[in-house]
Every structure is written in C-alpha cells, then in structure tokens.
C-alpha positions as a printed NumPy array, in Angstrom:
array([[ -5.515,  11.019,  38.798],
       [ -8.618,  12.859,  37.602],
       [-10.53 ,  11.739,  34.52 ],
       [ -9.604,  14.95 ,  32.695],
       [ -5.927,  14.369,  33.477],
       [ -6.155,  10.771,  32.21 ],
       [ -7.801,  11.896,  28.973],
       [ -5.295,  14.692,  28.305],
       [ -2.321,  12.425,  29.034],
       [ -3.544,   9.37 ,  27.11 ],
       [ -5.478,  10.645,  24.089],
       [ -4.446,  12.576,  20.982],
       [ -4.438,  16.365,  21.067],
       [ -7.007,  16.312,  18.253],
       [ -9.435,  14.091,  20.178],
       [ -9.051,  16.051,  23.411],
       [ -9.693,  19.371,  21.665],
       [-12.581,  17.93 ,  19.636],
       [-14.379,  17.169,  22.895],
       [-13.289,  19.834,  25.372],
       [-13.387,  22.842,  23.005],
       [-17.186,  22.53 ,  23.1  ],
       [-17.185,  23.406,  26.817],
       [-14.001,  25.389,  27.437],
       [-12.509,  28.491,  25.892],
       [ -9.008,  28.643,  24.441],
       [ -7.43 ,  30.037,  27.657],
       [ -8.853,  27.145,  29.719],
       [ -7.765,  24.576,  27.136],
       [ -4.279,  26.083,  27.091],
       [ -4.123,  25.899,  30.884],
       [ -5.33 ,  22.279,  30.859],
       [ -2.584,  21.227,  28.429],
       [  0.022,  23.342,  30.25 ],
       [ -0.78 ,  21.428,  33.392],
       [ -0.873,  17.878,  32.021],
       [  1.091,  17.928,  28.719],
       [  3.278,  21.003,  28.683],
       [  5.33 ,  19.735,  25.731],
       [  2.284,  20.132,  23.454],
       [  2.156,  23.849,  24.272],
       [  5.913,  24.379,  23.989],
       [  6.15 ,  22.672,  20.586],
       [  3.235,  24.68 ,  19.168],
       [  1.251,  21.515,  18.432],
       [ -1.669,  22.708,  20.558],
       [ -2.389,  25.823,  18.47 ],
       [ -1.66 ,  24.069,  15.158],
       [ -4.202,  21.345,  15.928],
       [ -6.747,  23.839,  17.277],
       [ -6.552,  25.914,  14.073],
       [ -6.663,  22.8  ,  11.88 ],
       [ -9.862,  21.593,  13.565],
       [-11.529,  24.866,  12.545],
       [-10.064,  24.718,   9.025],
       [-11.358,  21.143,   8.578],
       [-14.834,  21.971,   9.88 ],
       [-14.571,  19.803,  12.985],
       [-15.028,  22.904,  15.132],
       [-16.872,  26.097,  14.259],
       [-17.11 ,  29.518,  15.917],
       [-19.597,  29.421,  18.76 ],
       [-20.765,  31.716,  21.53 ],
       [-18.045,  33.975,  22.917],
       [-14.836,  31.937,  23.231],
       [-16.45 ,  28.487,  23.243],
       [-16.313,  26.54 ,  19.963],
       [-19.313,  24.75 ,  18.483],
       [-19.564,  21.476,  16.607],
       [-18.65 ,  21.991,  12.982],
       [-20.227,  20.134,  10.049],
       [-17.459,  17.499,  10.197],
       [-17.543,  16.944,  13.97 ],
       [-17.455,  13.305,  15.06 ],
       [-17.413,  11.928,  18.564],
       [-13.858,  10.975,  19.575],
       [-13.345,   7.21 ,  19.684],
       [-12.393,   7.219,  23.368],
       [-15.817,   8.707,  24.147],
       [-17.82 ,   6.215,  22.094],
       [-15.688,   3.365,  23.503],
       [-16.471,   4.616,  27.036],
       [-12.821,   4.276,  28.085],
       [-13.247,   6.612,  31.036],
       [-15.886,   6.408,  33.747],
       [-17.601,   9.781,  33.768]])
C-alpha cells in the first residue's frame, strides 16, 4: 500500500485536504478520493469539507487550480507526528 493510500484511508478528509490541496488541484484530489475512499465522494463530504476549508481560512485561492495556505492553516497532526515514512 502506498503512503498516499495509507493517508487517505486512515486520516480525516479535512486533514488529507489540508495537506494535499497545496500540491494537487481539485480534479486530482477528487480522483485520489475516488480511488481510495469512494464513499466520501458519493456522500458529498469531499466537496463540503473542501469548501469549508476555504470558508474557514485554512485554504486560500492559489495559482491556477492549486490552493494556498490560508491564514488559519495548521499542519495536520499526522504530519507533525511523523506517522508515515515519507
């Protein structure tokens, strides 16, 4: 199992998007969740959380389709805890 797959399957949608939205556009994020946690896409949770992260200032509009860190961005706990060998 790849590290990305482990993260998507084991961490909250909010934490995954907080990290990966800084490097991937919405279509790539959608594809990543469709592959590893399809139920998040089907239920609409993916888009609700993505929008909420912008509304709360965790993410901000960036270059093209890639988000930038917003004023309220904080490193996800799984990253600071170094749960995954990168």
